N, C-alpha and C positions, 0 to 999 in steps of 0.2 A: 643532757641531752634533753631539750624541751622539745619533745614532738609536733606538741601543739605550735607551739609557736613558729617552728622550724614552717611547717606545712602550710601557716596562715596567713602570714604577715611577715616574715623575717625576708627582707631584701638578700641575693647574695648573687656572685658576681662569678665568673671562671677565671681559676688562677692565671695571674698575667704570665710566667715563667711554666709554660705546660708544654712538655713532649710528648708525642705522639708515635706510638709505634707503627707496622704494618702490620697487616692480618695476620694475625697469629690464631690457627683454631679457629678461623673464624670471628675472633674477637681482633678489638683492639684494645693497647694495652698505653694507658696515660700514665704518665710520671708527672708531679710536679717536684723541677728539680732542685730547687731550695730546698725543701722539706723532705726529699727524696721517701714520698710516699707514690703508691701506684695502685690501680684501678682496670680491671679488666670491663670491657664494654662491649655490646654488640654494638654493629653500626646504626641498628634504630636507637639504641640507647644514645649513640656520642649525637646523632640529629638535637634529640632532648637536652643535653647538654651545651651544644653549641648556643642554642636559644639565650643561653647566659651569658653569654659576650656580653651585653650591655645589662648591668643590674638591673633584677627582675627578682620580683616576689614568687612563689610557686603556682598560687593561682592564676596568677598572669600567664606562668608557660605553659600550665595544663591546659588553659583555656585556648591558648595560640593552638596546642597540640589537637585538641579535640575538632579545631576549627579547621586545623591542616590536615585533618587526617592522619595525623603523625603520633597518636597517642598511644602510649602502650597499654598491657595490662593495668589497671590500677595498683594494682600491691605491687606489680615489677617498679611502675614510675616509680612510686611512694618509696621505695626499699632503696633505689638509683639514688635518689637525691640524698637519702640521709648516707648511703653508703660513701656517695663522692665527696658529701661535707666532712665525715670523717677520715676519708682520706687527704683531705685538704685538697680535691680538685675544686670542688666548688669553696668558697670563702666569703666572708661577711666583709663589704667594703670597707679597705681602710686598714685590713687588720690580717698580718700574714705570720706563717707557721717560724716559728725559730728555725732559723739554716741548718743545714748540715752540709759539710763540706767533704768534696770528695777527697780522696788522696792522690798524688802525683807518682803513680804507678809506673815505672819506667821499663817492666819487661812485658813482651805481647807476643801472641802466638794464635797465627788465625786459626780457628777450628777444624778445620779441613786437613790441615796439615795432621793432626795428632789425631783424628777420626779414627782411620783404619789401625795405627798401633797403638791404642788404646784398649779397641774392641779387641786386638788379639791379645792384649797382655789380662785382659778380663777373663776371657777365654782360658786362655795358658794356665791361669792361677786357679781358678774353677777345677777346672780338670784334675790340677796336682792336687789339690787339697780333696779333691773326692778319690783319688787313686791312689795317695799315701793315707797310712792311718794315722791319723793323728794323736797327738798324745798328752795328757795332762800332765802339767810341771812337776815335777819332784823335788827339787832344790829351791836355793834363793836363790841362785843365779837364773834358772829356768826363768821365774816370777819376774826377777830383776831385767833380766833380757827380753822377754816378751812385751813387759809394759814400755822397755827403751825401744823397741821397736815398732809397737803402735804407735808410739810421740811423733817418730821419724815417718811414718806412713801418713799419718793424718797432717802432720806440717807441711809433707811434701805435695801430696793432695789438695790441701790449700793453695799452696802456691801454684799449683799448674792451672787450678780453677781460677785463681785471677789471671794470670796470664790470659788463657783462653777466652776469657769476658772482655780483658783489655785489647785483646785484637778481634775480636768482635765487634769495636766498637761501646762497648759497655763502661761505666766507671766503679771504683773500688772505693770499699769506703773501710776504715776502723782496721788496718792493719796491725796485730799484736800478739804476744804471747800470752795465752792463756792458762796462768799459771797454779789457779787454783781448780784448774780441770783434773780428770783421771785420766790418763796420765797428762800434763802438761804439753800444750801444743801451742804449733803458731797457728792464727784463724784469721782469714779477712772475711770482708761482708760482700758476698758477691749476689745479693738480693737483684743487682742490676740485670742480671741473665734473663730475668722476666722479660724483657722488653726488647729481645734480640729474637730471631727468628728460629722456628722452631729445631733447624738441623743444627744451629749452634748452641741453642739449649739442651739438647740431646747429647752432644761431643761434654759440653760444661757437667752435664748430669753424673757420665759416664766415668769423670775424671776421678772421683774419690772412691767408689766400688774397685775400677781397675786397678788403682794402687793398692788398695786394701787385700783384692784378691793373690793378686802376686806376692805381695808381703807375707799371704797366709799358706800360697803354696810353696814361695821359696824356703819359708820358715819348716814348714812340714817337711822339706826333703833336706835341707842343711842344717838346721837350727833345731831340732828335734826338742821338742816342751817347751820350745817358746811360741808356739804358733796360737795358743788359747783364745790372747785378748785379740789377735786380728781377726780370727776366727767370729768371737763375737761381735765385733766390732762390725765386720761384712755384712752378718746376721740379720743385726738394727739398723745398717743404712739400707739394706735391702727390704725388710720391711714392706708387707703389703698394705697396711694401713697405718693411720695416724702419722702422716706425712713421709711417709717412706720415699726415696729415692725413684726406685724402680716403678713406683706406683704413682708418682708424676711424669716420669717418663712414657710411659703407656698412655696418658693422657696426650701428650704432644702432638701426637699426628693426626687426632681425628680433628674432621672435617667442620665441625661446629661445636665448641666447648660450652659450657655453663659461664656464665658471666659471675663477674662478683653480686648483681644485683638476684640472679637465680639460687643462688645457695647463702647457708650461714646466716639465716636472717636475723636480723635487729629489729625491722619493723612490726610493733606488736602485732598489727592483725593478721600476720604470716605465719607468726610461729604458734602456729595449730595443728593440733594433729592432723587435721586435713590435708594441710598443706603440706606437710611432714611424708604423709603418704603420696600424695600426687608426687612430690618428689623423688620418692623411692621406684616407684611406677613408670616413673619416666628415665630414670636411671637404667631399668631393668630392659628396657628397648634400645639399650645404647650397646654397640659390637664393645668398646670399648671396659663397661661395666665386665661382662663376661669372661673378656682377656686378664684381666686384673684379678679374678675370682681363680681363673683356672692358674693365672701365678701364684697365687696363694697357694691355693695347692701344692704347689711345686715347693715353693717356698717351706712348707709344714713339711712334707716330705724330708727336702734336705736335710729339715733341724732334726729329723727323726735317724736321718743315716746318721749323721755324723755323731748324736749323742748314740748311738749303737756302738759304732766306731769307736769314741772317747772311753764308752765302758766295757769295753772288749765283748759285747753281745756279738752274736753269729752274724757275721758279713752278710749283707746287702747284694749278695750273687745270684744268677741262677739257680747255682743248688740249694742257695738258701729259700728261693721261692717253690723249687720243686720238693724239696724234700719237710720244709716246715709250712707250704701253706696251708695248712690243714689249721694248724695253731696260732702261727704268726704273723702270714699275711689274711687269714680274715679278721685276725684282731686289728691289727692297721688301717684294714677296709673299714673294719667298725667303727674305729677312733676317729678315722678323718670324715666321715658321714656322719657322727655324732657332735663332733664338732661343727660345722656347718647346719646341723637342726639344732645345736643350742644357740649360733649363734643369731637363727632367724627367731627364735623363741625368745630370745633374749631383745632383741629388738620389738616383737608384738607386747613382749610385757612392757616394755620402757613405754610403748605409746598407750598401751590399754589404762599402764597409770597416771597418765600424762591426762588423757579424756575422762577417767573416773573422777580426776583429782578435781579439775575443771566444772563438773557436774555436781560434784560433793559441794565447793565449793558456791555455786547456784543454789543448792538445795539447801543449804545450812542457812544462806540467808533468806530464803525464804520463809524458812521453820523459825527462825528469829525473829523475822516481823509478825507472824499469825502469833507466836506466844503474846508478843508485846502487844498486838488487840484483843486478844482474848481474855487474859489471864492479868498483865502489867497493868491494864491500863485502869483495873477495877479500882487499882488503888493510887491512880496518878494525884499528883498534888503539885498544884498549878496556881504558883506564887508569882510573883510580879515578873520575877525574871524569868522564868519559865515561858511566862506568855508573851514576853518580849521576845522572846526566842523563837516560838512556835506564828510570832507576827513577821520576823526577818525571815522566815521561811515561804513564807507565801509571795506569792507574784503579786498581789494585788498590793496587800498592805504594806508591803516592803516601798512601796515608793513614799509612803509618808512621812514626813520628818520626824526625828526624835521624839521632840515634845508632841505631835498630835497623837504618835504610837502609844506612849505614856499614857497620856489622856483616853485613849480608847481601850487600853489593857486593864487599867482602875475600873473603865463601867462596864465590862465583858462579864457575863454572867455565866458560870460554869454548868454546864446542860450535860448530862449521863442519858443516853438511849440504848435499849437492847437490840437486839439483833433480830432482823426481819420488818422493823415497824417501820409504817409510813410517816412521816416527818411532814405532815400537813402545815406546821405553822410557817414552813421555808417553803411552799410549792406556788401554785398559783393565788395571786395576791396574797403575799407573803406581809406578817407582822413581822416575823425578824430575820434577822440576818445574822449568819455563824461563820468560823471559820473551823474547818476539821483539822484536831488537831491528832487524834486517833482514831483509825474505824476507815470502813469501804462503806460508801454511801451510791447505790447504782440511782442513776437520772434518766429517763424517761421523757417523751415527749409526747404529748396526747394530741391526735390527729384531728381533722374537722369531722372524719365519720367516728368518732369517740374512741377508736381505736388507740391504742402505745405503742411507741416502737423504744426500743432500747437506743440512748445515743449515748453514753460513757460511763463511767465507772470514776465517782470522783475520791481520792482519799487524801491524807495528811497533806495539809498547806493549801488545797482548794478551799473556794467559797461559797456557800449554797444561799440562796435567798435573793438572789439577784439577775438571777437568770431570764428573767420578763424584760430587765433593763438592756441585758447582754444582745437580746434577741427578739426583737419587739415585734419583728414579724410574726412568731412563733409563740406567744409570751408562757402559753400552759404547758408547764412542764411536771411531772412527779418524781417523788422521792421515797427511798426505799432504802434502810438501810441493811447491809448484807452482814454486817457484824457488829460487835459492841463499838458504839462510838462515843468520842467527847467531843465538846463542841464546845466555845468559846463564842458566847452569844450577846446579840445588842437588838435595841430596837430599830427597826426600817429606817426610822425617821434621823437617827442618831448615823445609821449609815449612810443616808444620802448626804447628810449635813457635811459629815466629816471625810467620806472616801469620796461618793461618787460624784459629788461637784467638782472636785479637784482631777478628774480621771476622764480623755475624752471617751465619747461613744465607740469607736471603733478601737480604742485599748481596752477596755473593757470586754467588749467581744474578742478581742486577742486573748488576754489572762483568763476569761473566763468559761471560754467555751474552746479554741484553739488548741491553747496550751495543754491543758488537763487529755483534751483527745489523743495530741500527739509524742505527749509522754509517757503513752500506754500500748501505743498500737506496734509491730514487730519491727517498722520501717525504722522509727524514732528511737529503738531501745540503746542503739549505742551513741546517740547524737550527746552532744554537750549542750548545757541547757541555752547558752547565748545562742547555738544554732537553730533550737528549736524555739527562741523567742522571734529571731529573727525570720524561718518560714513562715509563722504565726502572721508575722508582721505582711511579708510578701501575698499569703494566699488571701481568697476569696471566697468567701461559701454560696451558695450558685446553688439554686432550687432545681430538680426538673418534674414536668407533670408527670403521671403514670404512662409510660408506653412511647414517652420522645424519648428520641437518637441523643445521647449524649457526645457519641464519636463516631462517625461514618465508617465503612470500609470503603477505602480507595480515598478518603479524605486526609488533607493535608493536614500534619498535626500541630498544634500551637501553642497547645496548652497542657500540661503534667495533671491528675487529675488523681486523689484521694478520696475511695467512699467515705464521706464524714457519717451519714445517715441512712440506714435502710439499705435495700441491696441493688445491686443491678444484672441484667443477661447478657450474656456472650453470645452473638449470632452468627454462624458463618453458614451463607448461601442456604439462609432462611431457618435453620436448624438452632437451637440452643445445644452448647456446649458447654459451657460453666455457667455457675455464677458467682460474680463478684459481691463480698458481702463487707460491711464494715471497718476500715484499717487499712483495707487491700486497696492499691494502686495500679492506671494503667495509663497508657500513652508514653511512656518514657522510652522505650524504645524508639519509635517515628521519631521523638524530639532529638535522638542520639544519633541516629542514624541519616535521618533526614527523608524518610520514607515515609509510605500511608501504611496504616495500621489494613491488617488482614481479618478484621472484623468487626462486627457494629455491635456498641455497648447501648443498651436499652434501660432505661430507667425503671425500675418498679414503685410502686405507690409509698411516698415522702421519702423519697431519694435526694438525697443533698450531696455536695461532691466539694472539698477542698481542690481550686483552682489556682494554679500559678504559671505565669507567660513563659512562653519559651528561653526569650532571654534572660529574666528574672531567676529561672530554674538553673540555665547552663551557669552563669554569675555562682548563684548558690552552692552547687556543686562543686564547682572548682575550686571554694573557699572553706569547703566542710570535706576532708576526706573521708570519715564516716558515712555519710550520707552517699558520696560518689561510690566507696567500696559496696553498698547494701543494696544500691539501685544496681551497679553492675552483674551484682550476684544474683537476683533476683532477674533480671532480666538474660543476663545470659543461659540460665535455667528453663525461659522458658521459649528464648531460643535454639534452644539443644547446642548451643556452640557457644566461645566468648563474643562477649559483644565489642570489647576489644582487641585489636585494631580493628577503627570503623570500614565499613567500605566509601568508594569513593562516592563525592556527592558535593551537593553545593550548598554551603553554610554564610552565603554572600551577606543575607537579609540577618545576622546575627552580630 
């Protein structure tokens, strides 16, 4: 699944044969009938999916959702699209999944008819299993009888479940004998129960445990020695974790369950420790989570009880607790409490491992790059093929035709400079132009007052010696190496002949000034190169005199700003509350919410910004999910609440 292609360009449409359930735990269940696939969505998510009735791209739907104030949290929005595509709820036009045929199941029983009998059977079976001392098999007939009893119980439970699903209006799929299972038994696919009302799901989910419970109780009473396998099956099917039957039933009655887009994430940015931690905190606020934990405690105690009875340990009775509380009761309590503590510790260790691994990977990449710049670059051999490869990585030189690149590669000279050296031949009135092959170079702009201000840091693939042409209003630039640097250098006259004359002025500004700057700011760390290139073309460099107002409090926001050079002051009620520095952005909240800012932004000396109009920004954001996610994250932190869903407003001008 190519996430980038799906979320940026692929046309999708809603599956034609789609069935929607009523509200179940506050969610709709969507079923692609031919494919027999399901997706649980909230009413808000269903509104988003309905926009694909007509084939559309994801950016088009996202833009429409923002304009109509229907946009979900962006992580949830993109997760919904990917989950819907995986479940065949969204399809590529003209492409459908392989159909799965439903079985013509002739038997049916309405769930409300068997609700009370199944509950009674389950209760009687559990009471009998608890009251009667179970026994381990001792003979071959005990083992064979236990397996045969379990096979009959599983087969009958599957048959009853199928009848209940059919009686509630669901479909039955693939009824068959599982000959390779232990023990072999009859089984039907009852996944269609997910689209049925919650009461019907409860009865269907109770069928299996009820049959196993009564089989266990009956065998403990009349077929001594044959109850072990039924008891083990009952324990497994009633497990509180890993998809146990009762853990699902606990969540059936809650008012608002989690949709498929809010758990088990497949969208890469959602699969972070922070997101999993947020999901855990949300789960802990749900009453059903605590009910499930209490049930898990009961399940563990029941296992201890049956284990003690099977192993002929002292019976768990009132006299046991009175006589052996000091020895056994405390131990049991410590065992249960220690298990819960171990579970919590295991979760923390797992999440810490993921977080440390991600940070270690980033640190390893940084150290590898530093080693290449400070050590490996000393012995770097730049033959013709290496030069061509370095030129292909340059946004400027890669625009040349291969014969021109080859000519340039042969004419370039290799130059090496140590760290913290002024590169005077590439500064104001440069005589040389060079491609950085390895190392970091600081670029500073000299103001009319003689003071210089930092602009950006240039690295591998960037060009130096042409900044006076890329920024003709401010041609005075200073360059200084920050690490050992390796350059491929050429005469300025040759560069103007082979490169500059073939590139428009605006493109030269984008490639030499904007793109290197954007690649290194935090906002753009996860952007694709195409997104950076597109943003550079859409944005404009605007300079502001010292003390001028960039954005006024109460003013309608029509542009998005990134500080390109210098700093800016944030003023509220005549008092400075913050300073915005190069690489930071502002104005996005007013654009997204169609509201006026609550602060005034004032320029310092030498302040220049990259600005992009409202319409262009929103179009750009909808086509680049990494951009949208980063803007949403920062804006939510500034607001103190999630940016999406948006409040009501007027986007008629978009």
